[in-house]
MIPAPA-140776 format. One record per atom (N, C-alpha, C): x, y, z; residue number from 1. Coordinates in nm, 2 decimals. Layout:
! MIPAPA-140776
<lummar><px>X</px><py>Y</py><pz>Z</pz><num>NUM</num></lummar>
...
This chain:
! MIPAPA-140776
<lummar><px>0.08</px><py>-0.12</py><pz>0.00</pz><num>1</num></lummar>
<lummar><px>0.00</px><py>0.00</py><pz>0.00</pz><num>1</num></lummar>
<lummar><px>0.09</px><py>0.13</py><pz>0.00</pz><num>1</num></lummar>
<lummar><px>0.20</px><py>0.12</py><pz>0.07</pz><num>2</num></lummar>
<lummar><px>0.29</px><py>0.24</py><pz>0.07</pz><num>2</num></lummar>
<lummar><px>0.34</px><py>0.27</py><pz>-0.07</pz><num>2</num></lummar>
<lummar><px>0.36</px><py>0.17</py><pz>-0.15</pz><num>3</num></lummar>
<lummar><px>0.41</px><py>0.19</py><pz>-0.29</pz><num>3</num></lummar>
<lummar><px>0.31</px><py>0.27</py><pz>-0.37</pz><num>3</num></lummar>
<lummar><px>0.18</px><py>0.23</py><pz>-0.35</pz><num>4</num></lummar>
<lummar><px>0.07</px><py>0.30</py><pz>-0.42</pz><num>4</num></lummar>
<lummar><px>0.06</px><py>0.45</py><pz>-0.38</pz><num>4</num></lummar>
<lummar><px>0.08</px><py>0.47</py><pz>-0.25</pz><num>5</num></lummar>
<lummar><px>0.07</px><py>0.61</py><pz>-0.21</pz><num>5</num></lummar>
<lummar><px>0.19</px><py>0.69</py><pz>-0.27</pz><num>5</num></lummar>
<lummar><px>0.30</px><py>0.64</py><pz>-0.27</pz><num>6</num></lummar>
<lummar><px>0.42</px><py>0.70</py><pz>-0.32</pz><num>6</num></lummar>
<lummar><px>0.40</px><py>0.73</py><pz>-0.47</pz><num>6</num></lummar>
<lummar><px>0.35</px><py>0.62</py><pz>-0.54</pz><num>7</num></lummar>
<lummar><px>0.33</px><py>0.63</py><pz>-0.69</pz><num>7</num></lummar>
<lummar><px>0.22</px><py>0.74</py><pz>-0.72</pz><num>7</num></lummar>
<lummar><px>0.12</px><py>0.75</py><pz>-0.64</pz><num>8</num></lummar>
<lummar><px>0.01</px><py>0.85</py><pz>-0.66</pz><num>8</num></lummar>
<lummar><px>0.06</px><py>0.99</py><pz>-0.65</pz><num>8</num></lummar>
<lummar><px>0.17</px><py>1.01</py><pz>-0.58</pz><num>9</num></lummar>
<lummar><px>0.22</px><py>1.15</py><pz>-0.55</pz><num>9</num></lummar>
<lummar><px>0.33</px><py>1.18</py><pz>-0.65</pz><num>9</num></lummar>
<lummar><px>0.36</px><py>1.10</py><pz>-0.75</pz><num>10</num></lummar>
<lummar><px>0.46</px><py>1.13</py><pz>-0.84</pz><num>10</num></lummar>
<lummar><px>0.42</px><py>1.24</py><pz>-0.93</pz><num>10</num></lummar>
<lummar><px>0.51</px><py>1.32</py><pz>-0.97</pz><num>11</num></lummar>
<lummar><px>0.48</px><py>1.44</py><pz>-1.05</pz><num>11</num></lummar>
<lummar><px>0.44</px><py>1.39</py><pz>-1.19</pz><num>11</num></lummar>
<lummar><px>0.34</px><py>1.45</py><pz>-1.24</pz><num>12</num></lummar>
<lummar><px>0.29</px><py>1.42</py><pz>-1.38</pz><num>12</num></lummar>
<lummar><px>0.19</px><py>1.31</py><pz>-1.38</pz><num>12</num></lummar>
<lummar><px>0.16</px><py>1.24</py><pz>-1.27</pz><num>13</num></lummar>
<lummar><px>0.07</px><py>1.13</py><pz>-1.27</pz><num>13</num></lummar>
<lummar><px>-0.07</px><py>1.19</py><pz>-1.27</pz><num>13</num></lummar>
<lummar><px>-0.16</px><py>1.13</py><pz>-1.35</pz><num>14</num></lummar>
<lummar><px>-0.30</px><py>1.18</py><pz>-1.36</pz><num>14</num></lummar>
<lummar><px>-0.39</px><py>1.06</py><pz>-1.35</pz><num>14</num></lummar>
<lummar><px>-0.47</px><py>1.05</py><pz>-1.25</pz><num>15</num></lummar>
<lummar><px>-0.56</px><py>0.94</py><pz>-1.24</pz><num>15</num></lummar>
<lummar><px>-0.69</px><py>0.98</py><pz>-1.32</pz><num>15</num></lummar>
<lummar><px>-0.75</px><py>0.89</py><pz>-1.39</pz><num>16</num></lummar>
<lummar><px>-0.87</px><py>0.92</py><pz>-1.47</pz><num>16</num></lummar>
<lummar><px>-0.98</px><py>0.84</py><pz>-1.42</pz><num>16</num></lummar>
<lummar><px>-1.10</px><py>0.89</py><pz>-1.42</pz><num>17</num></lummar>
<lummar><px>-1.22</px><py>0.81</py><pz>-1.38</pz><num>17</num></lummar>
<lummar><px>-1.25</px><py>0.69</py><pz>-1.47</pz><num>17</num></lummar>
<lummar><px>-1.30</px><py>0.59</py><pz>-1.42</pz><num>18</num></lummar>
<lummar><px>-1.34</px><py>0.47</py><pz>-1.50</pz><num>18</num></lummar>
<lummar><px>-1.49</px><py>0.50</py><pz>-1.54</pz><num>18</num></lummar>
<lummar><px>-1.50</px><py>0.58</py><pz>-1.65</pz><num>19</num></lummar>
<lummar><px>-1.63</px><py>0.64</py><pz>-1.68</pz><num>19</num></lummar>
<lummar><px>-1.68</px><py>0.62</py><pz>-1.82</pz><num>19</num></lummar>
<lummar><px>-1.64</px><py>0.51</py><pz>-1.88</pz><num>20</num></lummar>
<lummar><px>-1.69</px><py>0.47</py><pz>-2.01</pz><num>20</num></lummar>
<lummar><px>-1.76</px><py>0.34</py><pz>-2.00</pz><num>20</num></lummar>
<lummar><px>-1.85</px><py>0.31</py><pz>-2.10</pz><num>21</num></lummar>
<lummar><px>-1.92</px><py>0.18</py><pz>-2.10</pz><num>21</num></lummar>
<lummar><px>-1.91</px><py>0.12</py><pz>-2.24</pz><num>21</num></lummar>
<lummar><px>-1.89</px><py>-0.01</py><pz>-2.25</pz><num>22</num></lummar>
<lummar><px>-1.88</px><py>-0.07</py><pz>-2.38</pz><num>22</num></lummar>
<lummar><px>-2.01</px><py>-0.06</py><pz>-2.46</pz><num>22</num></lummar>
<lummar><px>-2.12</px><py>-0.01</py><pz>-2.40</pz><num>23</num></lummar>
<lummar><px>-2.24</px><py>0.01</py><pz>-2.47</pz><num>23</num></lummar>
<lummar><px>-2.26</px><py>0.15</py><pz>-2.53</pz><num>23</num></lummar>
<lummar><px>-2.15</px><py>0.23</py><pz>-2.51</pz><num>24</num></lummar>
<lummar><px>-2.16</px><py>0.37</py><pz>-2.57</pz><num>24</num></lummar>
<lummar><px>-2.12</px><py>0.35</py><pz>-2.72</pz><num>24</num></lummar>
<lummar><px>-2.23</px><py>0.35</py><pz>-2.80</pz><num>25</num></lummar>
<lummar><px>-2.21</px><py>0.32</py><pz>-2.94</pz><num>25</num></lummar>
<lummar><px>-2.14</px><py>0.44</py><pz>-3.02</pz><num>25</num></lummar>
<lummar><px>-2.14</px><py>0.56</py><pz>-2.96</pz><num>26</num></lummar>
<lummar><px>-2.07</px><py>0.67</py><pz>-3.03</pz><num>26</num></lummar>
<lummar><px>-1.92</px><py>0.65</py><pz>-3.01</pz><num>26</num></lummar>
<lummar><px>-1.87</px><py>0.57</py><pz>-2.92</pz><num>27</num></lummar>
<lummar><px>-1.73</px><py>0.55</py><pz>-2.89</pz><num>27</num></lummar>
<lummar><px>-1.69</px><py>0.41</py><pz>-2.94</pz><num>27</num></lummar>
<lummar><px>-1.76</px><py>0.31</py><pz>-2.90</pz><num>28</num></lummar>
<lummar><px>-1.74</px><py>0.17</py><pz>-2.94</pz><num>28</num></lummar>
<lummar><px>-1.83</px><py>0.14</py><pz>-3.05</pz><num>28</num></lummar>
<lummar><px>-1.80</px><py>0.17</py><pz>-3.18</pz><num>29</num></lummar>
<lummar><px>-1.89</px><py>0.16</py><pz>-3.29</pz><num>29</num></lummar>
<lummar><px>-1.88</px><py>0.04</py><pz>-3.38</pz><num>29</num></lummar>
<lummar><px>-1.77</px><py>-0.03</py><pz>-3.37</pz><num>30</num></lummar>
<lummar><px>-1.76</px><py>-0.15</py><pz>-3.46</pz><num>30</num></lummar>
<lummar><px>-1.71</px><py>-0.27</py><pz>-3.38</pz><num>30</num></lummar>
<lummar><px>-1.79</px><py>-0.31</py><pz>-3.29</pz><num>31</num></lummar>
<lummar><px>-1.75</px><py>-0.42</py><pz>-3.19</pz><num>31</num></lummar>
<lummar><px>-1.80</px><py>-0.56</py><pz>-3.23</pz><num>31</num></lummar>
<lummar><px>-1.86</px><py>-0.57</py><pz>-3.35</pz><num>32</num></lummar>
<lummar><px>-1.92</px><py>-0.70</py><pz>-3.39</pz><num>32</num></lummar>
<lummar><px>-1.82</px><py>-0.81</py><pz>-3.41</pz><num>32</num></lummar>
<lummar><px>-1.70</px><py>-0.78</py><pz>-3.45</pz><num>33</num></lummar>
<lummar><px>-1.59</px><py>-0.88</py><pz>-3.47</pz><num>33</num></lummar>
<lummar><px>-1.49</px><py>-0.89</py><pz>-3.36</pz><num>33</num></lummar>
<lummar><px>-1.51</px><py>-0.82</py><pz>-3.25</pz><num>34</num></lummar>
<lummar><px>-1.42</px><py>-0.82</py><pz>-3.14</pz><num>34</num></lummar>
<lummar><px>-1.43</px><py>-0.95</py><pz>-3.06</pz><num>34</num></lummar>
<lummar><px>-1.31</px><py>-1.00</py><pz>-3.03</pz><num>35</num></lummar>
<lummar><px>-1.31</px><py>-1.13</py><pz>-2.95</pz><num>35</num></lummar>
<lummar><px>-1.30</px><py>-1.09</py><pz>-2.80</pz><num>35</num></lummar>
<lummar><px>-1.34</px><py>-1.19</py><pz>-2.71</pz><num>36</num></lummar>
<lummar><px>-1.33</px><py>-1.16</py><pz>-2.57</pz><num>36</num></lummar>
<lummar><px>-1.19</px><py>-1.13</py><pz>-2.52</pz><num>36</num></lummar>
<lummar><px>-1.08</px><py>-1.18</py><pz>-2.59</pz><num>37</num></lummar>
<lummar><px>-0.95</px><py>-1.15</py><pz>-2.55</pz><num>37</num></lummar>
<lummar><px>-0.91</px><py>-1.00</py><pz>-2.58</pz><num>37</num></lummar>
<lummar><px>-0.99</px><py>-0.93</py><pz>-2.67</pz><num>38</num></lummar>
<lummar><px>-0.96</px><py>-0.79</py><pz>-2.70</pz><num>38</num></lummar>
<lummar><px>-1.04</px><py>-0.69</py><pz>-2.62</pz><num>38</num></lummar>
<lummar><px>-1.13</px><py>-0.74</py><pz>-2.55</pz><num>39</num></lummar>
<lummar><px>-1.22</px><py>-0.64</py><pz>-2.48</pz><num>39</num></lummar>
<lummar><px>-1.15</px><py>-0.55</py><pz>-2.38</pz><num>39</num></lummar>
<lummar><px>-1.06</px><py>-0.60</py><pz>-2.30</pz><num>40</num></lummar>
<lummar><px>-1.00</px><py>-0.52</py><pz>-2.20</pz><num>40</num></lummar>
<lummar><px>-0.91</px><py>-0.41</py><pz>-2.27</pz><num>40</num></lummar>
<lummar><px>-0.84</px><py>-0.45</py><pz>-2.37</pz><num>41</num></lummar>
<lummar><px>-0.75</px><py>-0.35</py><pz>-2.44</pz><num>41</num></lummar>
<lummar><px>-0.84</px><py>-0.25</py><pz>-2.51</pz><num>41</num></lummar>
<lummar><px>-0.95</px><py>-0.29</py><pz>-2.57</pz><num>42</num></lummar>
<lummar><px>-1.04</px><py>-0.19</py><pz>-2.63</pz><num>42</num></lummar>
<lummar><px>-1.11</px><py>-0.10</py><pz>-2.53</pz><num>42</num></lummar>
<lummar><px>-1.14</px><py>-0.15</py><pz>-2.42</pz><num>43</num></lummar>
<lummar><px>-1.20</px><py>-0.07</py><pz>-2.31</pz><num>43</num></lummar>
<lummar><px>-1.10</px><py>0.04</py><pz>-2.27</pz><num>43</num></lummar>
<lummar><px>-0.98</px><py>0.00</py><pz>-2.24</pz><num>44</num></lummar>
<lummar><px>-0.87</px><py>0.09</py><pz>-2.20</pz><num>44</num></lummar>
<lummar><px>-0.84</px><py>0.19</py><pz>-2.31</pz><num>44</num></lummar>
<lummar><px>-0.84</px><py>0.15</py><pz>-2.44</pz><num>45</num></lummar>
<lummar><px>-0.83</px><py>0.24</py><pz>-2.55</pz><num>45</num></lummar>
<lummar><px>-0.94</px><py>0.34</py><pz>-2.55</pz><num>45</num></lummar>
<lummar><px>-1.06</px><py>0.29</py><pz>-2.54</pz><num>46</num></lummar>
<lummar><px>-1.18</px><py>0.38</py><pz>-2.54</pz><num>46</num></lummar>
<lummar><px>-1.17</px><py>0.48</py><pz>-2.42</pz><num>46</num></lummar>
<lummar><px>-1.13</px><py>0.44</py><pz>-2.31</pz><num>47</num></lummar>
<lummar><px>-1.11</px><py>0.53</py><pz>-2.19</pz><num>47</num></lummar>
<lummar><px>-1.00</px><py>0.64</py><pz>-2.23</pz><num>47</num></lummar>
<lummar><px>-0.90</px><py>0.60</py><pz>-2.30</pz><num>48</num></lummar>
<lummar><px>-0.79</px><py>0.69</py><pz>-2.34</pz><num>48</num></lummar>
<lummar><px>-0.85</px><py>0.79</py><pz>-2.44</pz><num>48</num></lummar>
<lummar><px>-0.93</px><py>0.75</py><pz>-2.53</pz><num>49</num></lummar>
<lummar><px>-0.99</px><py>0.84</py><pz>-2.63</pz><num>49</num></lummar>
<lummar><px>-1.07</px><py>0.94</py><pz>-2.56</pz><num>49</num></lummar>
<lummar><px>-1.16</px><py>0.89</py><pz>-2.47</pz><num>50</num></lummar>
<lummar><px>-1.25</px><py>0.98</py><pz>-2.40</pz><num>50</num></lummar>
<lummar><px>-1.18</px><py>1.09</py><pz>-2.32</pz><num>50</num></lummar>
<lummar><px>-1.06</px><py>1.06</py><pz>-2.27</pz><num>51</num></lummar>
<lummar><px>-0.99</px><py>1.16</py><pz>-2.19</pz><num>51</num></lummar>
<lummar><px>-0.87</px><py>1.22</py><pz>-2.26</pz><num>51</num></lummar>
<lummar><px>-0.86</px><py>1.20</py><pz>-2.39</pz><num>52</num></lummar>
<lummar><px>-0.76</px><py>1.27</py><pz>-2.47</pz><num>52</num></lummar>
<lummar><px>-0.62</px><py>1.22</py><pz>-2.45</pz><num>52</num></lummar>
<lummar><px>-0.61</px><py>1.09</py><pz>-2.41</pz><num>53</num></lummar>
<lummar><px>-0.48</px><py>1.04</py><pz>-2.38</pz><num>53</num></lummar>
<lummar><px>-0.43</px><py>0.94</py><pz>-2.48</pz><num>53</num></lummar>
<lummar><px>-0.30</px><py>0.90</py><pz>-2.48</pz><num>54</num></lummar>
<lummar><px>-0.25</px><py>0.80</py><pz>-2.56</pz><num>54</num></lummar>
<lummar><px>-0.26</px><py>0.66</py><pz>-2.49</pz><num>54</num></lummar>
<lummar><px>-0.30</px><py>0.56</py><pz>-2.56</pz><num>55</num></lummar>
<lummar><px>-0.29</px><py>0.42</py><pz>-2.50</pz><num>55</num></lummar>
<lummar><px>-0.17</px><py>0.36</py><pz>-2.56</pz><num>55</num></lummar>
<lummar><px>-0.07</px><py>0.33</py><pz>-2.47</pz><num>56</num></lummar>
<lummar><px>0.06</px><py>0.28</py><pz>-2.51</pz><num>56</num></lummar>
<lummar><px>0.07</px><py>0.13</py><pz>-2.48</pz><num>56</num></lummar>
<lummar><px>0.10</px><py>0.05</py><pz>-2.57</pz><num>57</num></lummar>
<lummar><px>0.11</px><py>-0.09</py><pz>-2.56</pz><num>57</num></lummar>
<lummar><px>0.21</px><py>-0.16</py><pz>-2.65</pz><num>57</num></lummar>
<lummar><px>0.25</px><py>-0.28</py><pz>-2.62</pz><num>58</num></lummar>
<lummar><px>0.33</px><py>-0.36</py><pz>-2.71</pz><num>58</num></lummar>
<lummar><px>0.25</px><py>-0.46</py><pz>-2.79</pz><num>58</num></lummar>
<lummar><px>0.12</px><py>-0.46</py><pz>-2.77</pz><num>59</num></lummar>
<lummar><px>0.03</px><py>-0.55</py><pz>-2.85</pz><num>59</num></lummar>
<lummar><px>-0.01</px><py>-0.48</py><pz>-2.98</pz><num>59</num></lummar>
<lummar><px>0.04</px><py>-0.54</py><pz>-3.09</pz><num>60</num></lummar>
<lummar><px>0.01</px><py>-0.48</py><pz>-3.22</pz><num>60</num></lummar>
<lummar><px>-0.11</px><py>-0.55</py><pz>-3.28</pz><num>60</num></lummar>
<lummar><px>-0.19</px><py>-0.62</py><pz>-3.20</pz><num>61</num></lummar>
<lummar><px>-0.31</px><py>-0.68</py><pz>-3.26</pz><num>61</num></lummar>
<lummar><px>-0.44</px><py>-0.62</py><pz>-3.20</pz><num>61</num></lummar>
<lummar><px>-0.44</px><py>-0.50</py><pz>-3.15</pz><num>62</num></lummar>
<lummar><px>-0.56</px><py>-0.43</py><pz>-3.10</pz><num>62</num></lummar>
<lummar><px>-0.63</px><py>-0.37</py><pz>-3.22</pz><num>62</num></lummar>
<lummar><px>-0.76</px><py>-0.41</py><pz>-3.24</pz><num>63</num></lummar>
<lummar><px>-0.83</px><py>-0.35</py><pz>-3.35</pz><num>63</num></lummar>
<lummar><px>-0.88</px><py>-0.21</py><pz>-3.32</pz><num>63</num></lummar>
<lummar><px>-0.79</px><py>-0.11</py><pz>-3.33</pz><num>64</num></lummar>
<lummar><px>-0.82</px><py>0.02</py><pz>-3.29</pz><num>64</num></lummar>
<lummar><px>-0.93</px><py>0.09</py><pz>-3.37</pz><num>64</num></lummar>
<lummar><px>-0.95</px><py>0.04</py><pz>-3.49</pz><num>65</num></lummar>
<lummar><px>-1.05</px><py>0.09</py><pz>-3.58</pz><num>65</num></lummar>
<lummar><px>-1.19</px><py>0.06</py><pz>-3.53</pz><num>65</num></lummar>
<lummar><px>-1.20</px><py>-0.02</py><pz>-3.43</pz><num>66</num></lummar>
<lummar><px>-1.33</px><py>-0.05</py><pz>-3.37</pz><num>66</num></lummar>
<lummar><px>-1.38</px><py>0.06</py><pz>-3.28</pz><num>66</num></lummar>
<lummar><px>-1.30</px><py>0.16</py><pz>-3.25</pz><num>67</num></lummar>
<lummar><px>-1.33</px><py>0.27</py><pz>-3.16</pz><num>67</num></lummar>
<lummar><px>-1.32</px><py>0.40</py><pz>-3.24</pz><num>67</num></lummar>
<lummar><px>-1.41</px><py>0.49</py><pz>-3.22</pz><num>68</num></lummar>
<lummar><px>-1.40</px><py>0.62</py><pz>-3.28</pz><num>68</num></lummar>
<lummar><px>-1.28</px><py>0.69</py><pz>-3.22</pz><num>68</num></lummar>
<lummar><px>-1.18</px><py>0.73</py><pz>-3.31</pz><num>69</num></lummar>
<lummar><px>-1.06</px><py>0.80</py><pz>-3.26</pz><num>69</num></lummar>
<lummar><px>-0.96</px><py>0.70</py><pz>-3.21</pz><num>69</num></lummar>
<lummar><px>-0.98</px><py>0.57</py><pz>-3.22</pz><num>70</num></lummar>
<lummar><px>-0.89</px><py>0.47</py><pz>-3.16</pz><num>70</num></lummar>
<lummar><px>-0.75</px><py>0.47</py><pz>-3.23</pz><num>70</num></lummar>
<lummar><px>-0.75</px><py>0.48</py><pz>-3.36</pz><num>71</num></lummar>
<lummar><px>-0.62</px><py>0.48</py><pz>-3.43</pz><num>71</num></lummar>
<lummar><px>-0.53</px><py>0.59</py><pz>-3.39</pz><num>71</num></lummar>
<lummar><px>-0.59</px><py>0.71</py><pz>-3.37</pz><num>72</num></lummar>
<lummar><px>-0.51</px><py>0.83</py><pz>-3.33</pz><num>72</num></lummar>
<lummar><px>-0.46</px><py>0.82</py><pz>-3.19</pz><num>72</num></lummar>
<lummar><px>-0.53</px><py>0.75</py><pz>-3.10</pz><num>73</num></lummar>
<lummar><px>-0.50</px><py>0.74</py><pz>-2.96</pz><num>73</num></lummar>
<lummar><px>-0.41</px><py>0.62</py><pz>-2.93</pz><num>73</num></lummar>
<lummar><px>-0.39</px><py>0.53</py><pz>-3.02</pz><num>74</num></lummar>
<lummar><px>-0.31</px><py>0.41</py><pz>-3.00</pz><num>74</num></lummar>
<lummar><px>-0.16</px><py>0.43</py><pz>-3.04</pz><num>74</num></lummar>
<lummar><px>-0.07</px><py>0.39</py><pz>-2.95</pz><num>75</num></lummar>
<lummar><px>0.07</px><py>0.40</py><pz>-2.98</pz><num>75</num></lummar>
<lummar><px>0.13</px><py>0.26</py><pz>-2.94</pz><num>75</num></lummar>
<lummar><px>0.18</px><py>0.19</py><pz>-3.05</pz><num>76</num></lummar>
<lummar><px>0.23</px><py>0.06</py><pz>-3.03</pz><num>76</num></lummar>
<lummar><px>0.38</px><py>0.07</py><pz>-3.02</pz><num>76</num></lummar>
<lummar><px>0.44</px><py>0.02</py><pz>-2.92</pz><num>77</num></lummar>
<lummar><px>0.59</px><py>0.01</py><pz>-2.90</pz><num>77</num></lummar>
<lummar><px>0.63</px><py>-0.12</py><pz>-2.96</pz><num>77</num></lummar>
<lummar><px>0.72</px><py>-0.11</py><pz>-3.06</pz><num>78</num></lummar>
<lummar><px>0.77</px><py>-0.23</py><pz>-3.12</pz><num>78</num></lummar>
<lummar><px>0.89</px><py>-0.29</py><pz>-3.04</pz><num>78</num></lummar>
<lummar><px>0.88</px><py>-0.42</py><pz>-3.02</pz><num>79</num></lummar>
<lummar><px>0.99</px><py>-0.49</py><pz>-2.96</pz><num>79</num></lummar>
<lummar><px>1.08</px><py>-0.56</py><pz>-3.06</pz><num>79</num></lummar>
<lummar><px>1.20</px><py>-0.60</py><pz>-3.03</pz><num>80</num></lummar>
<lummar><px>1.29</px><py>-0.66</py><pz>-3.13</pz><num>80</num></lummar>
<lummar><px>1.22</px><py>-0.78</py><pz>-3.19</pz><num>80</num></lummar>
<lummar><px>1.14</px><py>-0.86</py><pz>-3.12</pz><num>81</num></lummar>
<lummar><px>1.07</px><py>-0.97</py><pz>-3.18</pz><num>81</num></lummar>
<lummar><px>0.97</px><py>-0.94</py><pz>-3.28</pz><num>81</num></lummar>
<lummar><px>0.92</px><py>-0.81</py><pz>-3.27</pz><num>82</num></lummar>
<lummar><px>0.81</px><py>-0.77</py><pz>-3.37</pz><num>82</num></lummar>
<lummar><px>0.87</px><py>-0.71</py><pz>-3.50</pz><num>82</num></lummar>
<lummar><px>1.00</px><py>-0.67</py><pz>-3.49</pz><num>83</num></lummar>
<lummar><px>1.06</px><py>-0.61</py><pz>-3.61</pz><num>83</num></lummar>
<lummar><px>1.09</px><py>-0.72</py><pz>-3.71</pz><num>83</num></lummar>
<lummar><px>1.04</px><py>-0.70</py><pz>-3.83</pz><num>84</num></lummar>
<lummar><px>1.07</px><py>-0.79</py><pz>-3.94</pz><num>84</num></lummar>
<lummar><px>1.18</px><py>-0.74</py><pz>-4.02</pz><num>84</num></lummar>
<lummar><px>1.28</px><py>-0.83</py><pz>-4.05</pz><num>85</num></lummar>
<lummar><px>1.40</px><py>-0.78</py><pz>-4.13</pz><num>85</num></lummar>
<lummar><px>1.39</px><py>-0.84</py><pz>-4.27</pz><num>85</num></lummar>
């Protein structure tokens, strides 16, 4: 618990409310082909879109086009295993 308190007081940290729903069709507009494994990532991406933040991940299989503004808010960090030579 002490680590969480220290982390919350770090400079630049911004906590955002958990205030989106997967039923918001204006945000989650193409969910018909989404698999259960993708739901958490898409939810977090939608939360990022709503709050004007970037969702940074190493997962390059997130269907960001399923969310309005998802492509602009998604940043994929490439690892050496993902780089094709």
